[in-house]
Each structure stands twice: as structure tokens, then as C-alpha cells.
C-alpha positions in Angstrom: -21.9 -10.0 3.1 -21.9 -9.0 -0.6 -19.7 -6.2 -1.7 -21.6 -3.5 -3.7 -19.6 -1.4 -6.0 -20.5 1.5 -8.3 -18.7 1.8 -11.6 -18.0 5.0 -13.6 -16.9 5.3 -17.2 -13.3 6.3 -18.0 -11.9 7.1 -21.4 -8.9 5.5 -23.0 -6.5 7.5 -25.1 -4.8 6.4 -28.3 -1.9 8.1 -30.0 -2.8 9.6 -33.4 0.8 9.2 -34.7 1.1 5.5 -33.7 -0.9 2.4 -34.2 -0.4 1.3 -30.6 -2.9 2.2 -27.9 -1.7 4.0 -24.8 -2.3 1.8 -21.7 -4.7 3.6 -19.4 -6.1 0.7 -17.4 -9.7 -0.4 -17.1 -12.5 1.2 -18.9 -14.5 1.5 -15.7 -13.6 2.7 -12.2 -14.9 1.3 -8.9 -16.0 2.5 -5.5 -15.6 0.2 -2.5 -16.4 0.4 1.2 -13.5 -0.4 3.5 -15.9 -2.0 6.0 -16.9 -4.5 3.3 -13.4 -5.3 1.9 -12.1 -8.7 3.1 -8.9 -8.9 5.2 -5.9 -10.6 3.4 -2.5 -11.6 4.5 0.4 -9.7 3.0 3.8 -11.3 2.0 5.3 -9.7 5.1 5.5 -12.0 8.2 6.8 -10.8 11.6 9.3 -12.6 13.7 6.6 -14.5 15.5 5.2 -15.9 12.1 2.2 -13.5 12.1 1.4 -11.9 8.7 0.8 -8.2 8.4 -2.7 -7.9 7.1 -4.4 -5.6 4.6 -7.7 -4.7 3.0 -6.9 -4.4 -0.7 -9.1 -1.7 -2.1 -7.5 -1.5 -5.6 -5.7 -4.5 -6.9 -2.0 -4.2 -7.9 -1.4 -3.1 -11.5 -5.0 -2.8 -12.4 -3.9 0.7 -13.4 -0.5 0.5 -15.2 2.5 1.1 -12.9 0.2 1.6 -9.9 1.0 -1.1 -7.3 -2.5 -1.0 -5.8 -4.1 0.8 -2.8 -4.8 -0.9 0.5 -5.1 -0.3 4.2 -2.5 -2.3 6.1 -2.8 -3.2 9.8 0.1 -3.9 12.2 -0.9 -5.3 15.6 0.8 -4.3 18.8 4.2 -6.1 18.9 4.3 -6.7 15.1 7.3 -5.9 13.0 8.2 -5.7 9.4 11.9 -6.1 9.9 14.6 -6.6 8.8 14.5 -3.7 6.5 13.8 -4.3 2.8 13.9 -2.2 -0.3 12.2 -2.0 -3.7 14.3 -1.7 -6.9 11.8 0.3 -8.9 8.9 1.3 -6.7 7.9 4.4 -4.8 5.7 3.6 -1.8 3.5 6.1 0.0 2.1 5.4 3.5 -0.5 7.5 5.3 -1.1 6.8 9.0 -4.8 6.5 9.8 -4.6 5.4 13.4 -2.2 4.1 16.0 1.5 4.7 16.5 4.7 2.9 15.7 8.2 3.5 14.3 9.2 3.6 10.6 12.9 3.2 9.8 14.1 4.7 6.5 17.8 4.2 5.6 18.7 3.9 9.3 16.7 6.8 10.5 13.7 6.2 12.8 10.5 8.2 12.4 7.9 8.0 15.2 4.5 7.5 13.5 1.3 9.3 14.4 -2.1 9.7 12.7 -2.0 12.2 9.9 1.6 11.5 8.9 2.6 10.7 5.3 5.8 8.9 4.3 7.2 8.6 0.8 9.8 5.8 0.3 11.8 6.2 -2.9 13.2 3.2 -4.8 16.2 1.5 -3.1 15.5 3.2 0.3 15.7 0.5 2.9 12.7 0.6 5.2 11.0 -1.3 8.0 8.1 -0.8 10.5 7.4 -1.9 14.0 4.7 -1.3 16.6 5.7 -1.6 20.3 4.0 -4.5 22.1 2.7 -2.1 24.8 0.6 -0.1 22.3 -3.1 -0.5 22.9 -4.2 0.2 19.3 -3.2 -1.4 16.0 -1.3 0.8 13.5 -3.4 1.3 10.4 -1.9 2.9 7.3 -3.2 3.6 3.8 -0.5 2.3 1.4 0.0 2.6 -2.4 2.9 2.3 -4.8 4.1 3.4 -8.2 6.6 1.5 -10.3 9.2 3.3 -12.4 11.7 2.3 -15.1 11.9 -1.1 -16.6 10.3 -3.9 -14.7 
């Protein structure tokens, strides 16, 4: 299946008082269909050795400081534990379907569709989906880096 994308023009901005050009990212945007985006393994692997998967809609850092946009899938019984943290990244999760638990700095939050979570830099976090769940947990995920990288 061939991915068809539509591109739109974007403008770049340069500073009039400086010879350096402000980094704004690509000169063209993109539109993708989730159904035509391939599944990739993430760097996160559960205790059974199964990777958490995602459909990467916007590649990491294509836009400066924006760590990409994807839809992550956690199968019933999958975990992203122990908790981890990011030194300089805000992460935003939006639950599309399924249920699970999201732990942030030791506090558990029961996930349900329509829920948004913002994880600030240095907040420890982890996710798990109970094995008895019938539906996978799917979340839209994006991140923004701050400070020196």
C-alpha cells in the first residue's frame, strides 16, 4: 500500500536584526492517514520482551523541539515499567481507546478514552494494561523538549 500525502506551504521567519535564520522546521507540512501509517516498535520493551508499538505520524524533531507525534498501542498485559523520566521533555498523552493505569511520581491514574495526561520533565512515569483487558490501549503521544539538549 502506497502512502499518499498532501503537502502545504509554510513560511519561514528570519530575524531582521540578526544574520541567523530562525529555525521553523520544514517548508512544507504533511497530511497522513493513520490507517496507512506502518507500525513500528518503540524503544520500550515489556517484561515479556514484547515491544510497545506505535504509528509515527510526524517524525521526531522534524519540527524543532517537537519530539514527534504518534499513536502508541499497549496490548493487554503489556507494561512500560519500571518507571522512567525525561530530563528535558514534556510528554502529552491522549487516550483514544482502551483502559489501563498510568503512574506519575508514585500516583496511579486509571485511564479511559478522552483522558489527557501531561508529564513534565523529571516526572517519573510508567504505564500498564491489565492482562484481563479485552481491548488494547491506544494513545496519541507527542513531546516537546525544553532547555539545553
